[in-house]
C-alpha atoms as one frame of an Amber mdcrd trajectory, in Angstrom:
protein
  69.281  19.092 -12.281  71.603  16.427 -13.696  69.108  13.740 -12.684  66.602
  15.069 -15.215  69.153  15.599 -17.980  70.047  11.912 -18.149  67.829   9.541
 -20.116  67.318   6.795 -17.568  65.134   4.790 -19.930  67.977   4.685 -22.454
  70.412   3.695 -19.695  68.199   0.709 -18.863  67.452  -0.002 -22.521  63.663
   0.272 -22.186  60.933   2.454 -23.676  59.520   5.397 -21.724  56.218   3.516
 -21.572  57.860   0.391 -20.113  56.016  -1.419 -17.338  57.554  -1.954 -13.918
  58.101  -5.613 -14.774  59.991  -4.687 -17.962  62.116  -2.232 -15.993  62.842
  -4.863 -13.353  63.912  -7.458 -15.929  66.127  -4.953 -17.748  67.801  -3.962
 -14.492  68.466  -7.572 -13.456  69.958  -8.375 -16.865  72.276  -5.350 -16.717
  73.203  -6.051 -13.100  74.284  -9.542 -14.117  76.158  -8.273 -17.181  77.989
  -5.477 -15.339  78.727  -7.211 -12.054  82.368  -6.396 -11.137  83.019 -10.001
 -10.077  82.894 -10.981 -13.753  86.270  -9.270 -14.226  88.452 -10.467 -11.324
  91.669 -10.384 -13.366  91.035  -7.238 -15.401  91.113  -4.113 -13.174  90.366
  -1.779 -16.094  87.217  -3.627 -17.175  86.216  -3.965 -13.534  86.348  -0.166
 -13.058  84.337   0.410 -16.235  81.741  -2.124 -15.083  81.485  -0.459 -11.668
  80.972   2.944 -13.270  78.315   1.664 -15.671  76.542  -0.277 -12.942  76.378
   2.878 -10.806  74.527   4.619 -13.670  72.180   1.670 -14.063  71.453   1.590
 -10.326  70.737   5.332 -10.265  68.378   4.995 -13.228  66.596   2.031 -11.661
  66.192   3.820  -8.318  64.289   6.626 -10.048  62.103   4.877 -12.624  61.237
   1.886 -10.427  59.649   4.226  -7.857  56.229   5.410  -9.069  56.424   8.819
  -7.397  59.993   9.601  -8.437  59.279   8.365 -11.968  56.276  10.690 -12.269
  58.426  13.617 -11.125  61.214  12.641 -13.523  58.809  12.358 -16.477  57.108
  15.687 -15.685  60.331  17.684 -15.485  61.746  16.029 -18.619  58.562  16.985
 -20.475  58.963  20.610 -19.408  62.602  20.539 -20.486  61.609  19.315 -23.942
  59.011  22.074 -24.235  61.604  24.672 -23.290  64.045  23.326 -25.884  61.307
  23.466 -28.529  60.622  27.087 -27.649  64.333  27.908 -27.871  64.376  26.374
 -31.347  61.489  28.658 -32.320  63.480  31.657 -31.137  66.242  30.734 -33.591
  63.722  31.124 -36.419  62.681  34.613 -35.337  64.026  36.381 -32.244  61.138
  38.796 -31.751  58.288  37.930 -34.146  56.527  34.880 -35.555  53.948  34.564
 -38.328  50.462  33.122 -38.035  48.835  30.905 -40.660  47.963  33.917 -42.839
  51.515  35.209 -42.872  50.821  38.028 -40.427  53.511  38.854 -37.889  52.798
  38.146 -34.235  54.798  39.884 -31.520  56.291  37.433 -29.039  57.631  38.141
 -25.544  61.334  37.997 -24.914  63.131  36.752 -21.859  65.818  38.839 -20.167
  68.381  37.102 -22.377  66.484  37.964 -25.576  65.192  34.429 -26.156  61.634
  33.648 -27.209  59.529  32.833 -24.172  56.029  31.425 -23.735  54.222  33.382
 -20.963  53.716  31.327 -17.839  56.176  28.590 -18.823  58.611  29.328 -15.996
  55.708  29.625 -13.564  54.426  26.246 -14.724  57.778  24.628 -14.000  58.033
  26.367 -10.623  54.560  25.155  -9.681  55.474  21.585 -10.557  58.666  21.851
  -8.503  56.730  23.218  -5.523  54.127  20.482  -5.866  56.727  17.722  -5.805
  58.762  19.390  -3.075  55.656  19.459  -0.883  55.065  15.787  -1.625  58.607
  15.052  -0.460  57.973  17.119   2.690  54.779  15.203   3.437  56.611  11.916
   2.936  59.444  13.116   5.178  56.954  14.019   7.926  55.567  10.493   7.823
  59.037   8.920   7.815  60.105  11.188  10.687  57.146  10.058  12.802  58.184
   6.461  12.160  61.786   7.363  13.080  63.049   6.431   9.643  65.463   9.347
   9.727  67.690   8.267   6.851  64.834   8.100   4.337  63.349  11.314   5.740
  66.689  13.041   5.130  66.741  11.803   1.528  63.186  13.046   0.901  63.963
  16.482   2.324  67.128  16.839   0.265  64.998  16.157  -2.816  62.579  18.890
  -1.706  65.436  21.353  -1.176  66.921  20.498  -4.561  63.602  21.365  -6.209
  62.826  24.488  -4.147  65.982  25.593  -2.285  64.514  28.871  -0.990  61.619
  27.508   1.092  62.638  27.553   4.797  60.178  24.770   5.677  62.326  22.106
   4.051  65.497  23.326   5.766  63.718  23.470   9.131  62.434  19.923   8.810
  65.859  18.661   7.767  67.280  20.403  10.843  64.775  18.465  12.981  65.896
  15.218  11.362  69.536  16.024  12.058  68.719  16.890  15.675  66.932  13.568
  16.084  70.117  11.862  14.879  72.238  13.923  17.254  73.906  15.948  14.498
  73.736  19.448  15.954  76.267  21.049  13.587  74.379  19.907  10.494  71.113
  20.987  12.107  72.484  24.487  12.685  73.626  24.656   9.049  70.065  23.995
   7.865  68.624  26.488  10.354  70.989  29.145   9.033  69.916  28.330   5.463
  66.283  28.794   6.492  67.068  32.142   8.122  68.985  33.352   5.063  65.860
  32.745   2.997  63.515  34.176   5.647  65.271  36.106   8.464  62.001  36.437
  10.418  61.003  32.766  10.205  59.729  31.883  13.692  60.265  28.136  13.384
  63.876  28.615  12.310  64.515  30.967  15.238  63.038  28.437  17.675  65.194
  25.687  16.218  68.262  27.924  16.421  67.621  28.521  20.135  67.082  24.785
  20.658  70.337  23.818  18.941  72.295  26.398  20.953  70.711  25.187  24.202
  71.614  21.581  23.396  75.195  22.603  22.612  75.500  24.414  25.972  73.982
  21.446  27.777  76.472  19.084  26.168  79.400  21.324  27.127  78.205  21.473
  30.740  77.740  17.705  30.875  81.237  17.117  29.536  82.619  19.518  32.124
  80.850  17.684  34.952  81.936  14.277  33.678  85.577  15.272  33.491  87.422
  13.029  36.017  88.598  14.783  39.145  92.310  14.762  39.867  93.574  12.746
  42.795  95.233  14.368  45.819  98.687  13.354  44.590  98.030  14.725  41.079
  96.961  18.035  42.567 100.029  18.069  44.843 102.288  17.349  41.883 100.776
  20.291  39.960 101.346  22.630  42.925 104.955  21.545  43.359 105.615  21.791
  39.622 104.246  25.335  39.485 106.447  26.366  42.443 109.517  24.926  40.775
């Protein structure tokens, strides 16, 4: 979750409430300032500029996209809430007091930290919601044969909810469409690890294996036949 741990607004030097135009202007100014061509004779400064520009580009990619920015903001908000709750646990590990000074029992997590009921479920629900949005977007991109962007969307979905076989299955379909059977099989196996009885994953597994056999047979048939003299040479060589 490194993406959500970094403050992309700070990287770009803008407020969290910045408009898209403000974000665009900040990015262009930093791109000009950090362009590696500004340091043709200073390899050290050039490397630093390249590294900083990579961070700026990553930040801009997220907050300049309305959907990714909304996801980024939502998860960062949950992270802040969790940190606030952890700070409360430092005050009292198992009890808090209400306004009248009466003790209130509070639930503990498995690690003994203070925990607000439903907080983890809330975060999981948000992750599932955004993962499904990425899946829907990937379906649309797949239909338009924009396989590269579909792959990116599905990897985002898997990062958010790695145990749902649907995202692995769809990524396997994308890889198959690009002719990448080995990668497709890897995703199918991930889906089956999460759900051994998943029918779609089993169908995809059979499809990948069938395509692999078909390719092997085609290569065998396309192998050039040896000429009469090559065959004769092999026979004579074996006899010798």
